Each structure stands twice: as structure tokens, then as C-alpha cells.
C-alpha positions as CSV (number, residue, x, y, z in Angstrom):
1,M,-18.5,-17.6,18.6
2,S,-22.0,-17.4,20.0
3,S,-24.4,-20.3,19.8
4,Q,-27.4,-18.1,19.1
5,P,-28.9,-18.4,15.6
6,I,-27.9,-15.3,13.6
7,A,-30.5,-13.5,11.6
8,R,-29.9,-13.3,7.9
9,L,-28.3,-9.9,7.0
10,T,-29.5,-7.7,4.3
11,L,-27.1,-6.5,1.5
12,T,-26.7,-3.1,3.1
13,D,-25.9,-4.7,6.5
14,R,-23.3,-7.0,4.9
15,L,-21.8,-4.0,3.0
16,R,-21.7,-1.9,6.2
17,R,-20.1,-4.8,8.1
18,E,-17.5,-5.6,5.5
19,W,-16.6,-1.9,5.1
20,Y,-16.0,-1.6,8.8
21,V,-14.0,-4.9,8.9
22,T,-11.9,-3.7,5.9
23,K,-11.2,-0.3,7.5
24,V,-10.0,-2.0,10.7
25,D,-7.9,-4.5,8.7
26,V,-6.2,-1.8,6.7
27,L,-5.5,0.4,9.7
28,A,-4.1,-2.6,11.7
29,Q,-1.2,-3.2,9.3
30,D,1.2,-3.5,12.2
31,V,-0.6,-6.7,13.3
32,P,0.6,-10.0,11.8
33,G,-1.6,-11.5,9.1
34,G,-2.7,-14.7,11.0
35,F,-3.7,-12.7,14.0
36,R,-5.5,-10.2,11.9
37,K,-7.4,-13.0,10.1
38,E,-8.7,-14.4,13.4
39,R,-9.7,-10.9,14.5
40,R,-11.6,-10.3,11.2
41,R,-13.5,-13.5,11.6
42,E,-14.4,-12.7,15.3
43,L,-15.4,-9.1,14.3
44,R,-17.7,-10.4,11.5
45,S,-19.3,-12.9,13.9
46,D,-19.7,-10.3,16.7
47,L,-21.2,-7.7,14.4
48,A,-23.6,-10.2,12.9
49,S,-24.7,-11.3,16.5
50,A,-25.1,-7.6,17.6
51,A,-27.0,-6.8,14.4
52,A,-29.6,-9.4,15.2
53,D,-30.2,-7.5,18.5
54,V,-29.8,-3.8,17.7
55,G,-29.3,-3.6,13.9
56,M,-26.1,-3.3,12.0
57,S,-25.9,0.6,12.1
58,Q,-26.1,0.5,15.9
59,A,-23.7,-2.4,16.2
60,V,-21.0,-0.7,14.1
61,S,-21.5,2.6,16.0
62,D,-21.3,0.8,19.4
63,L,-17.8,-0.5,18.4
64,G,-16.6,3.0,17.9
65,P,-14.2,4.3,15.2
66,A,-12.3,1.7,13.2
67,S,-9.0,3.5,14.0
68,A,-9.6,3.0,17.8
69,L,-10.2,-0.7,17.3
70,A,-7.2,-1.1,15.0
71,H,-5.0,0.7,17.6
72,Q,-6.2,-1.7,20.3
73,L,-5.2,-4.6,18.1
74,K,-1.8,-3.1,17.6
75,L,-1.3,-2.7,21.3
76,A,-2.4,-6.2,22.0
77,E,0.2,-7.6,19.5
78,G,3.0,-5.4,20.9
79,R,5.3,-5.3,17.9
80,K,5.6,-3.1,14.8
81,L,5.5,-4.6,11.3
82,P,6.1,-3.2,7.8
83,H,3.2,-1.6,6.0
84,W,3.4,-3.5,2.7
85,W,0.2,-2.1,1.3
86,T,1.4,1.4,1.8
87,G,4.6,0.6,-0.1
88,V,2.6,-1.0,-3.0
89,I,0.4,2.1,-3.2
90,V,3.4,4.4,-3.2
91,W,5.1,2.3,-5.9
92,A,2.0,2.5,-8.1
93,I,1.7,6.3,-7.6
94,L,5.3,6.9,-8.3
95,L,5.3,4.6,-11.4
96,Y,2.3,6.4,-12.9
97,A,3.8,9.8,-12.0
98,H,7.0,8.9,-13.7
99,G,5.2,7.6,-16.8
100,G,3.2,10.8,-16.9
101,M,6.3,12.9,-16.7
102,V,8.0,11.0,-19.4
103,A,4.9,11.2,-21.6
104,A,4.7,15.0,-21.0
105,M,8.4,15.4,-21.7
106,T,8.1,13.3,-25.0
107,Y,5.1,15.4,-26.1
108,G,7.0,18.6,-25.4
109,L,10.0,17.4,-27.4
110,L,7.8,16.3,-30.3
111,E,6.3,19.7,-30.5
112,S,9.7,21.4,-30.2
113,A,11.2,19.2,-33.0
114,D,8.2,19.9,-35.2
115,Q,8.6,23.6,-34.8
116,L,12.4,23.7,-35.3
117,H,12.9,21.2,-38.1
118,G,12.1,23.3,-41.2
119,D,14.3,21.8,-44.1
120,R,16.8,20.2,-41.9
121,T,17.0,17.2,-39.5
122,V,16.6,18.2,-35.9
123,T,17.4,16.1,-32.8
124,V,16.2,17.2,-29.3
125,H,16.6,15.3,-26.1
126,A,15.9,15.7,-22.4
127,T,16.5,13.6,-19.3
128,W,14.4,13.3,-16.2
129,L,15.3,11.0,-13.3
130,G,17.5,8.8,-15.4
131,T,15.1,8.5,-18.3
132,T,16.4,10.0,-21.5
133,V,13.9,10.9,-24.4
134,T,15.3,11.7,-27.8
135,V,13.2,12.9,-30.7
136,S,14.7,13.2,-34.2
137,Q,12.7,14.9,-37.0
138,G,13.7,15.0,-40.6
139,E,12.0,13.2,-43.4
140,K,10.6,10.9,-40.8
141,M,10.0,11.3,-37.1
142,L,11.8,9.1,-34.6
143,S,11.3,9.1,-30.9
144,T,13.1,6.9,-28.3
145,A,13.1,6.7,-24.6
146,E,15.8,5.0,-22.5
147,G,15.4,4.2,-18.9
148,S,18.1,3.4,-16.4
149,I,18.4,1.2,-13.3
150,F,18.8,4.4,-11.4
151,T,15.1,5.3,-12.0
152,I,13.9,1.9,-10.8
153,A,16.2,2.0,-7.8
154,V,15.0,5.5,-6.7
155,L,11.3,4.4,-7.0
156,A,12.0,1.2,-5.2
157,L,13.8,2.9,-2.3
158,I,11.1,5.4,-1.8
159,S,8.5,2.7,-1.8
160,L,10.4,0.6,0.7
161,A,10.8,3.6,2.9
162,A,7.1,4.2,2.8
163,A,6.4,0.6,3.6
164,R,8.8,0.8,6.6
165,A,10.6,-2.3,5.3
166,W,13.3,-2.0,8.1
167,R,10.7,-3.4,10.5
168,Y,10.7,-6.8,8.8
169,R,12.0,-9.6,11.0
170,P,11.6,-13.2,10.0
171,A,10.0,-15.5,12.5
172,W,13.1,-17.5,13.2
173,L,15.0,-14.3,14.0
174,Q,12.3,-13.1,16.4
175,K,12.3,-16.4,18.2
176,R,16.1,-16.3,18.6
177,R,16.0,-12.7,19.9
178,A,13.3,-13.7,22.4
179,R,15.4,-16.6,23.7
180,E,18.5,-14.3,24.0
181,F,16.4,-11.7,25.8
182,A,15.0,-14.4,28.2
183,L,18.5,-15.6,29.0
184,R,19.7,-12.1,29.7
185,T,16.8,-11.3,31.9
186,K,17.0,-14.6,33.8
187,G,20.6,-13.8,34.8
188,L,19.6,-10.4,36.3
């Protein structure tokens, strides 16, 4: 941190700084959280100091693209981590897509049952990715949807694959592997 007094930033300067810091943070998902937190703090401080000299726009452009800075942070750390935010976003997209498909399927079945029923009771059903929708129409209309664990399992597996969950290594396991590696290389 610099000991120079930092000029008060305008709202647009703070927004520009925070947007840049957020982009770097999101792009540097491979960097452990504690290390990223320190780098965010340093980046904010450095940008504020540079903004006092040359202005925030110039300070941000002098740093270059956020992706390049994030890549440098990843190289400095030297290990790959899961991308949990990517997994969460994929989970949300898949969940909404599945809900939309079930809603569209239910609407289609309601319309079909309405056109087919006449003087009799009609039951129509359809299944999509383990979710079964049944619509019965007679004197009264009844609609049910039944999900299965299969649906949740498929969505969870796709989300975990998107998050690269196989990269997760607890700290104790990393320390043990580092010790084992050190012992192996010491004997060479």
C-alpha cells in the first residue's frame, strides 16, 4: 500500500474500478479465495493511487485486459481449482430450462386433453427426462407432474462437470502430496 493520500473517487471512477476488479476476480476462478481476496484489495488500492495521478480510465487501460491480469494470477498460483460459479450458473440454467420444458409439456397436454375429451374422460401423459406429466379431463380437469431422482442426478452431474469438480483437493490432501513429492525428489 502506498503512503500517499488518495484522492476521493467519483461514483463513475468507483464503478469503473469495481467492474474491472470483478472481471479479474471472476476470470481468476482457478486462484484460491484467500489469495484472490488479497489481490482484489491490492488491485483496488493500486487503481485508486493511479487514478489520483492519471485518472481512473487511464489507470484501468494501463493495466490491460482483465483476462490477461487474471491469467497472470493463475500462473502465479500454479494450481487448478474448480470453477464453482460456473457450476452454479449451469445448474440455474438447467433448472429453468427443465422447468420451462415441463411447463410447455403440461400446456400441450392440457390443450390435447381439452380437444379430445368430448363426452368421455380422457387421460394423456408424457415423460421428459424422468418427469412424467399426466392430465385427466372429464367433468373436472386434473393435472399432475411427478419428478424422479434421475432428473436431479442428471442436472447435478452436468453442473459438477461444468464446475470441474474433479479438481477439488482439500488442503490436508495437498499438504500430504507435497510432502510425499518432496520425499521422492529428495531421494533422486
